[in-house]
TIVEXRO-375803 format. One record per residue (C-alpha): x, y, z. Coordinates in steps of 0.25 Angstrom, whole numbers, plus 5000, padded with zeros to 4 digits. Example, Ala and Ser with C-alpha at 12.3 -4.5 7.8 and 13.67 -1.06 7.14 Angstrom:
% TIVEXRO-375803
504949825031/505549965029/
This chain:
% TIVEXRO-375803
499950005001/500650144998/500350215010/500950355006/500550485004/501150594998/500550735004/500750864995/500551004996/499651074986/500251214989/499851344992/498551344979/499151354965/499851244955/500951334953/501351324969/501151154968/502451084969/502650984956/502950874965/501750904972/500850924959/501550794954/501150714966/499650744964/499650724949/500150584951/499250564965/498950414968/497750484976/497750634978/497150674992/496850834993/496650875007/495650985002/495351004986/495251164992/496451204984/496851274971/497751174965/496651054965/496051134955/497251094947/497050944952/495550954945/496151014933/497250904931/496150784934/496950754946/496050674955/496150694970/495250684982/495150794993/494650785008/494050915008/492850835015/493650805025/493650945030/492150915034/492350785041/493250845054/492850925065/494250995065/495151005054/496250915062/495150795060/494950835046/496450815044/496450675050/495450635041/495950675029/497550625034/496750475036/496150465023/497350515016/498150405024/497050295020/497150335006/498650315006/498450175010/497750154996/498650234988/499750344987/498950464991/499350624989/498850714998/498850864995/498650975003/498751115002/500151195004/501251125009/500850995017/501651025028/501151165030/499951185037/499251045033/499150965046/498350845039/499750815032/500450805046/499350725050/499450615037/501050605041/500750565054/499650465051/500450415041/501550375048/500450295058/500250235045/501350205038/501050305027/502150385019/501850535015/502650615007/502650765009/502750834994/502750994998/502251114991/502051274994/501351305006/500351415006/501451475017/502351495005/501151594999/500951665010/502551715011/502151784996/500751835001/501251895014/502551925004/503351905017/504251775024/503551755035/504151625039/505251665049/504251715060/502851635055/502251525059/501051435051/499951405061/498751335058/497351425060/496651305064/497551275075/497851425079/496951415093/498151315097/499251405093/499751525101/500251625092/501551705093/501351825088/502751865086/502751765076/501851765061/500951655059/500451595046/498951545050/498251435041/497151355039/496151495040/495051415034/493851525035/493651645043/493151575056/494551515057/495151655053/494351705065/494851595074/496351625069/496151775074/495651755086/496751645090/497951765084/497251885092/497451825104/499051855100/498851965092/498152105091/496852105082/497452205073/498752115068/498752115053/498451975050/498851925033/497551825028/498051745016/497151665008/497751564995/499051634996/499751624983/498551574975/498151684963/496651724965/496351664978/497451734987/496851824996/497951915008/497252015018/497952075029/497152115039/497052125057/496952005064/495652045069/494952055055/495551915051/494151825052/493551935043/494251885031/493151835020/494051765010/494751655021/494851525017/495551395018/496851445011/496951565021/498151575030/498451695038/499751765043/499951825056/501151925056/501951925069/501652035079/502652135078/502752285078/503652395071/505052365072/505752245078/504752245092/503552165095/502052215096/501452175111/500152095109/499352165118/497852135118/496952235125/496652155135/498052115140/498352245150/497052195159/497352045155/498852055163/498352145174/497352035177/498651945175/499152005185/498252005194/498051875194/499451835195/500351785206/500651945212/499251995207/497952035216/497551935227/496051955223/496251945208/496951815212/495851755221/494751775209/494051685200/493051675191/491851655201/492651765210/492451865198/490951845194/490451945203/491452055198/491152025184/489652045185/490052175192/490852225182/489952195172/488652265179/489652395182/490052395166/488452385163/488252515175/489252595167/488852575154/487352605157/487952745165/488552785152/489752795160/490652755147/492052785157/491452695169/490852605158/492452575152/492852555166/491852445169/492152375156/493552365160/493252305172/492252215166/493452175157/494452145170/493252045174/493451975160/495051965161/495051925175/494151805172/494951775159/496151785168/495651685177/495351605166/496651605160/497251555173/496351445172/496851415159/495351425155/495551555145/496051685142/495751815140/496151815127/495151695125/494151775130/494251885119/494451775109/493151705112/492251825113/492951885099/492751755092/491351745098/490951875092/491551855078/490751715078/489551785082/489551895072/489651815059/488851945053/490252025056/491351935056/490651825046/489451825034/488251815042/487351945038/486352015049/485352115048/485152165061/485652155076/484452065077/485051955068/486451965075/485851925089/485151805081/486251765075/487051785089/486051695096/486151595086/487651585086/487651575101/486851475100/487751395089/488851415097/488251345110/487751235100/486351285101/485151195095/485251095106/483751065109/483951075125/484351185124/483751315130/483951465124/483851505138/485051425142/486151535137/485551645143/486551695155/486551725169/486651855172/485851955179/484251905179/483752025171/484652015160/484451865161/482851895160/483251965147/484151865141/483051745144/481951835137/482651865126/482951715122/481551665126/480951765117/481751735104/481151595105/479851685105/479551645121/479151815123/477951925123/477651975109/477752115115/478052195127/476452185130/476652045136/478052075144/477352175152/476052095155/476952005161/477652105168/476252145173/475952015178/477251985185/477152105191/475752055197/476251925201/477351995208/476352085218/475551955220/476851885226/477252015234/475951995240/475951855243/477451895249/477951755243/479551795242/479951685231/478351735223/478951865224/480351835220/479851745208/478651855203/479651965205/480751895194/479751875185/479252025185/480652045182/480851945172/479652005167/480152145166/481352095159/480552055148/479852165147/480952255146/481452165134/480152205126/480752345127/482252315124/482452345138/483652275146/482952265161/484452255167/484652375160/483352445165/483552375179/484952455181/484652575176/483452575187/484352555196/485352645192/484152755192/483852705207/485352715211/485352865205/484152905211/484352845224/485652905225/484853045222/484253025234/485352995242/485853115239/484653205241/484453125255/485953165260/485653325255/484753315266/485653265277/484953125276/485252985274/484152905266/483652805280/483252955285/482352975273/480952915272/480452835260/479752955257/480753055257/481752975249/480552955237/480653105236/482153095235/481852985225/480853045217/481853185215/482953095210/481953035200/481453175197/482853225194/483153105184/481953185174/
């Protein structure tokens, strides 16, 4: 039995770049197997009536590229038991072709001889396109495996296997952990192939927006350098506060900060969130900015603890939300079209369900309503229920429900049953939230406004009582009520 395989490279994409040795082997192959027929020189095979089989269908069989490569390698090995096999791959067989390494490994295990006949690699044409000798300070990496690879920003990279915009976006997010968002990169498709070649230099943050990306696309990421010989310092905007928090939690850090964990910090996260909202409602932008900083500190604090526990770090938090925003806005970062904000929200909910494996028949639409302040949660629940038709047709129905619950609360109070009163009071609050929804009013905001109004009037009353040399406890309710009404009148 033959048990031998010749692996040949088809070069970057034109017949002129195919070596004579490879062309001769292809023309005279006992059995010609192509990793993929999606290569320009295959058109020449068709014109010359060269018979071949392709593994393009295999790419629909595996759950990952490595699984596909193993399936292809097994098939090539099995075919070699029947006759001499010529297996053709794009470019150079030993450059960026994992399937060849797998074939070589399986061949050794099955006593199969493997011969490699090289051709030009896609990298050769990249030198010409980039008009530079990049070999001295450049590495070649697989875009599909970039998450397992830690780039060195002082080194240049050629990133291959950029099959589509989704992978380009994934690569962008990975690189943004190490490079500034405006770092220039060059996307190159079909380098050296007339009529198909496309080249575009753009900021790293725009990488996923290129519409012409296909399976012939690579990305050149130059080293991160500044003018002269000095290296740029990579600095993310959050680095200063992240470094401060690292020191606070360090060996010589703050005893209080070192004692904290996710659970102990929970009250502060909630408190800072409310202080942000309070500053926003006051319209004080200076205070709003300050409170946003305090809230951000809580996020950095939690991320630092997670980093110490080897769970995640702040860059992963940013990368995760960036990826989510891109994925949930296909009308901005993809080809989808929306007519208005309502359609945006519909698509948002649909995408969220897809992300969570939506479609299970035993899953309630209310399962993902988050915990939070009761008024906020009531509004979320009512909106969810309303989307499937469980709702009043107009505000009149909601208003009648408020009146009904009010009467039930009055009856409960007459009975002086605390549990009954609590239940009916909850029902009344729930119905009020529902009524507010029909007028596009956030009950949480409305109640916050009223609380703040009460505080303002109460402080006015305190000041007026103090002007008379008294304290509140020294005044009767009737007197206090006069001050209260005066505070109301001065507001108007």
